[in-house]
Residue frames relative to the residue before (quaternion, step in Angstrom):
aa qw qx qy qz dx dy dz
M 1.0000 0.0000 0.0000 0.0000 0.00 0.00 0.00
I 0.2794 -0.7434 0.5874 0.1556 3.50 -1.08 0.82
T 0.0836 0.7859 -0.6088 0.0693 3.61 -0.79 0.98
S 0.0027 -0.7529 0.6579 0.0174 3.51 -1.31 0.43
P 0.7014 -0.4659 0.3019 0.4471 3.59 -1.20 0.27
S 0.8041 0.2857 -0.1587 0.4966 3.63 0.98 -0.68
R 0.7680 0.2940 -0.1690 0.5432 3.60 1.24 -0.21
A 0.0616 -0.7676 0.6339 0.0722 3.57 -1.21 0.41
N 0.4877 -0.6386 0.5095 0.3078 3.52 -1.14 0.60
T 0.0915 -0.8312 0.5481 0.0161 3.59 -0.44 1.18
A 0.3603 0.7468 -0.4811 0.2845 3.61 1.28 0.25
E 0.5612 -0.6019 0.4419 0.3570 3.58 -1.10 0.60
R 0.7622 0.2520 -0.1597 0.5745 3.57 1.08 -0.73
H 0.2714 -0.8050 0.5137 0.1201 3.58 -0.73 1.07
S 0.7773 0.1344 -0.1214 0.6025 3.60 1.26 0.02
G 0.0620 -0.7961 0.6016 0.0226 3.50 -1.30 0.25
S 0.1103 -0.7850 0.6020 0.0959 3.57 -1.24 0.17
V 0.1565 -0.7727 0.6123 0.0595 3.49 -1.26 0.53
T 0.2051 -0.7504 0.6138 0.1349 3.59 -1.03 0.74
T 0.0705 -0.8017 0.5934 0.0086 3.58 -0.78 1.04
D 0.2638 -0.7375 0.5995 0.1649 3.56 -0.84 0.98
V 0.0990 -0.7918 0.6020 0.0283 3.54 -0.96 0.96
D 0.5466 -0.6053 0.4659 0.3433 3.55 -1.19 0.55
R 0.5751 -0.5642 0.4582 0.3755 3.56 -1.20 0.50
P 0.6239 -0.5352 0.3940 0.4112 3.61 -1.11 0.52
P 0.5329 -0.6705 0.4049 0.3202 3.62 -0.98 0.64
V 0.7763 0.2331 -0.1444 0.5675 3.60 1.22 -0.30
T 0.1512 -0.7605 0.6263 0.0813 3.57 -0.89 0.95
V 0.1236 -0.7910 0.5970 0.0524 3.57 -0.95 0.91
T 0.0754 -0.7958 0.6008 -0.0070 3.56 -0.86 1.06
P 0.1816 -0.8185 0.5356 0.1009 3.63 -0.47 1.15
V 0.0316 -0.7544 0.6548 0.0341 3.55 -1.19 0.63
I 0.3302 -0.7033 0.5929 0.2116 3.61 -0.97 0.88
V 0.1594 -0.8221 0.5444 0.0480 3.56 -0.71 1.15
G 0.8001 -0.1123 0.0533 0.5869 3.59 1.25 -0.07
Q 0.0287 0.7788 -0.6264 -0.0120 3.56 -1.25 0.44
W 0.0902 0.7853 -0.5984 0.1304 3.53 -1.11 0.83
P 0.5374 -0.5669 0.4784 0.4013 3.62 -1.24 0.30
Q 0.0002 -0.8161 0.5760 -0.0465 3.58 -1.04 0.71
T 0.1795 -0.7094 0.6672 0.1392 3.50 -1.35 0.53
W 0.1800 -0.7817 0.5929 0.0708 3.55 -0.79 1.09
P 0.6982 -0.4175 0.3382 0.4730 3.57 -1.21 0.05
E 0.7660 0.3307 -0.2738 0.4785 3.57 -1.25 0.37
D 0.5442 -0.6521 0.3776 0.3687 3.62 1.16 0.58
A 0.3552 0.7184 -0.5253 0.2859 3.59 1.04 0.63
K 0.0575 -0.7968 0.6015 0.0027 3.58 -0.70 1.07
G 0.2756 0.7670 -0.5505 0.1810 3.49 -1.17 0.59
W 0.5737 -0.5623 0.4721 0.3630 3.52 -1.28 -0.55
V 0.2219 -0.7952 0.5561 0.0955 3.57 -0.63 1.16
I 0.0277 -0.7448 0.6662 0.0275 3.55 -1.10 0.84
S 0.2343 -0.7447 0.6113 0.1296 3.56 -0.94 0.97
Y 0.1120 -0.7917 0.6001 0.0247 3.54 -0.99 0.91
E 0.1163 -0.7124 0.6736 0.1587 3.48 -1.30 0.33
L 0.1231 -0.7813 0.6096 0.0531 3.57 -0.64 1.11
T 0.1837 -0.7885 0.5801 0.0891 3.57 -0.82 0.95
L 0.1642 -0.7936 0.5821 0.0661 3.55 -0.63 1.16
A 0.0505 -0.8083 0.5865 -0.0104 3.58 -0.87 0.94
A 0.3027 -0.7257 0.5888 0.1873 3.57 -0.92 0.92
H 0.4586 -0.6922 0.4810 0.2814 3.55 -1.10 0.70
E 0.8478 -0.0490 0.0746 0.5227 3.59 0.40 -1.15
Q 0.7742 0.2779 -0.1462 0.5496 3.55 1.13 -0.58
R 0.5958 -0.5665 0.4459 0.3540 3.53 -1.21 0.61
V 0.2155 -0.7597 0.6031 0.1127 3.57 -0.92 0.97
V 0.2079 -0.8073 0.5448 0.0904 3.57 -0.57 1.17
W 0.7839 0.1359 -0.0608 0.6028 3.62 0.94 -0.85
W 0.0317 0.8089 -0.5842 0.0586 3.58 -0.85 0.98
E 0.1541 -0.7562 0.6306 0.0826 3.51 -1.36 0.39
I 0.1454 -0.7624 0.6267 0.0696 3.54 -1.10 0.86
R 0.0401 0.7949 -0.6047 0.0273 3.61 -0.92 0.82
F 0.1138 0.7644 -0.6295 0.0797 3.54 -1.20 0.68
D 0.4598 -0.6731 0.5141 0.2669 3.52 -1.36 0.40
V 0.0715 -0.7665 0.6382 0.0082 3.51 -1.22 0.76
P 0.6132 -0.4925 0.4152 0.4572 3.62 -1.19 0.16
A 0.5877 -0.5724 0.4304 0.3765 3.62 -1.07 0.67
R 0.7883 0.2948 -0.2653 0.4705 3.56 -1.16 0.72
T 0.4633 0.6028 -0.4787 0.4392 3.59 1.30 0.30
R 0.0324 0.8164 -0.5765 -0.0044 3.57 -1.14 0.52
I 0.5667 -0.5750 0.4710 0.3555 3.51 -1.27 0.42
N 0.5801 -0.6050 0.4177 0.3507 3.58 -1.00 0.82
P 0.3384 -0.7774 0.4954 0.1889 3.60 -0.49 1.16
Q 0.6454 0.5369 -0.3277 0.4333 3.63 1.16 -0.36
Q 0.5985 0.5805 -0.3527 0.4247 3.56 1.23 -0.36
T 0.2672 -0.7502 0.5830 0.1607 3.58 -0.73 1.04
Q 0.0076 -0.8108 0.5836 -0.0438 3.60 -0.62 1.10
W 0.4271 -0.6839 0.5298 0.2630 3.50 -1.30 0.41
Y 0.5981 0.5107 -0.4038 0.4673 3.58 1.19 0.34
K 0.4551 -0.6661 0.5197 0.2812 3.58 -1.23 0.37
V 0.2855 -0.7402 0.5813 0.1808 3.59 -0.91 0.96
I 0.1970 -0.7972 0.5643 0.0848 3.55 -0.61 1.14
K 0.7563 0.0215 -0.0168 0.6537 3.58 1.12 -0.81
D 0.3491 -0.8152 0.4400 0.1413 3.55 -0.62 1.21
G 0.6327 -0.5664 0.3293 0.4129 3.61 1.23 -0.04
T 0.5279 0.6680 -0.4124 0.3240 3.60 1.14 -0.42
D 0.7178 0.3942 -0.2562 0.5136 3.59 1.16 -0.51
G 0.6673 -0.5158 0.3027 0.4439 3.62 1.22 0.21
S 0.7401 0.3200 -0.2141 0.5514 3.60 1.24 0.15
V 0.1428 -0.7652 0.6228 0.0788 3.54 -1.02 0.86
V 0.0275 0.7589 -0.6497 0.0343 3.56 -1.01 0.92
I 0.0297 0.7712 -0.6350 0.0332 3.55 -0.86 1.06
A 0.0639 -0.8020 0.5938 0.0090 3.56 -1.12 0.59
T 0.5747 -0.5583 0.4559 0.3874 3.54 -1.25 0.29
P 0.3885 -0.7496 0.4843 0.2294 3.61 -0.86 0.86
D 0.7931 0.0695 -0.0058 0.6051 3.56 1.25 -0.43
D 0.5996 -0.6001 0.3904 0.3576 3.58 -1.22 -0.02
T 0.4406 0.6998 -0.4620 0.3205 3.62 1.13 0.55
H 0.7179 0.3587 -0.2406 0.5460 3.62 1.25 -0.23
T 0.0379 0.8302 -0.5470 0.1006 3.50 0.44 1.34
I 0.3080 -0.6970 0.6071 0.2254 3.51 -1.34 0.23
E 0.1655 -0.7964 0.5779 0.0659 3.54 -0.58 1.21
P 0.5484 -0.5861 0.4621 0.3771 3.63 -1.01 0.64
G 0.8036 0.2410 -0.1974 0.5071 3.58 -0.80 0.98
T 0.7356 0.3046 -0.2020 0.5703 3.60 1.28 -0.15
P 0.1941 -0.8214 0.5244 0.1122 3.65 0.11 1.21
L 0.3322 -0.7181 0.5833 0.1836 3.52 -1.28 0.60
P 0.2374 -0.7676 0.5732 0.1609 3.66 -0.64 1.05
V 0.1134 -0.7594 0.6392 0.0433 3.57 -1.09 0.84
A 0.1529 -0.7954 0.5829 0.0653 3.62 -0.49 1.15
L 0.1400 0.7804 -0.6053 0.0705 3.56 -1.03 0.73
Q 0.2308 -0.7350 0.6199 0.1491 3.54 -1.29 0.50
L 0.1450 -0.7683 0.6186 0.0775 3.52 -1.09 0.82
L 0.2329 -0.7240 0.6314 0.1515 3.55 -1.08 0.80
Y 0.1914 -0.7705 0.6048 0.0634 3.54 -0.53 1.30
P 0.6162 -0.5734 0.3817 0.3817 3.61 -1.07 0.60
S 0.7895 -0.0632 0.0638 0.6071 3.60 1.14 -0.68
Q 0.6446 -0.4919 0.3988 0.4283 3.56 -1.27 0.20
H 0.6244 0.5532 -0.3238 0.4464 3.54 1.04 -0.82
E 0.6989 0.4537 -0.2707 0.4821 3.60 0.91 -0.87
A 0.5908 0.5510 -0.3703 0.4584 3.61 1.18 -0.46
G 0.1761 -0.8320 0.5051 0.1474 3.58 1.22 -0.58
D 0.8089 -0.2218 0.1888 0.5107 3.57 -0.83 -0.97
G 0.5181 -0.6734 0.3957 0.3487 3.57 1.28 -0.05
I 0.4469 0.6804 -0.4687 0.3431 3.61 1.23 0.07
L 0.3712 -0.7083 0.5615 0.2126 3.56 -0.98 0.93
R 0.2758 -0.8009 0.5150 0.1311 3.56 -0.47 1.20
N 0.8471 0.0980 -0.1100 0.5107 3.55 -1.12 0.77
L 0.1835 0.8115 -0.5258 0.1770 3.56 0.99 0.92
H 0.0791 0.7836 -0.6092 0.0925 3.56 -0.82 1.10
A 0.0716 -0.7447 0.6601 0.0679 3.54 -1.15 0.63
T 0.0019 0.8072 -0.5897 0.0251 3.56 -0.83 0.95
E 0.4912 -0.5998 0.5366 0.3333 3.48 -1.33 0.37
V 0.2168 -0.7842 0.5692 0.1183 3.58 -0.86 0.93
T 0.4479 -0.6755 0.5186 0.2724 3.57 -0.95 0.90
R 0.5467 -0.6286 0.4451 0.3285 3.53 -0.98 0.84
P 0.4549 -0.6856 0.4787 0.3064 3.60 -0.96 0.78
């Protein structure tokens, strides 16, 4: 019930609820760890490397532009030696990784998943933990 010094809710019903059905997200992302090992990268960066393959799947419509984001321990970063066809928007050093397609040549067709390979350098094996990518999301991005 809503009340105030000068007003009162005089409606017959003092509360309500609504159920809304929503479509499934346009992109599904499934991570798999394909390897892990200690590593030293250029610039004397040392840590624990985990290689991932993320599989992106469209539900019903072709996805032309996409974005993947997830959380990592601070000071983690994407392998700078790996040449990729995606664009790195946030490299993980601040605790967040965001990658996206740079153009419309890597589309996701319904029934034909798109694999995305990446390597992360964690500050240590301890900070890599179980290697699970936290708060992993993939979304369709509207064309600019």
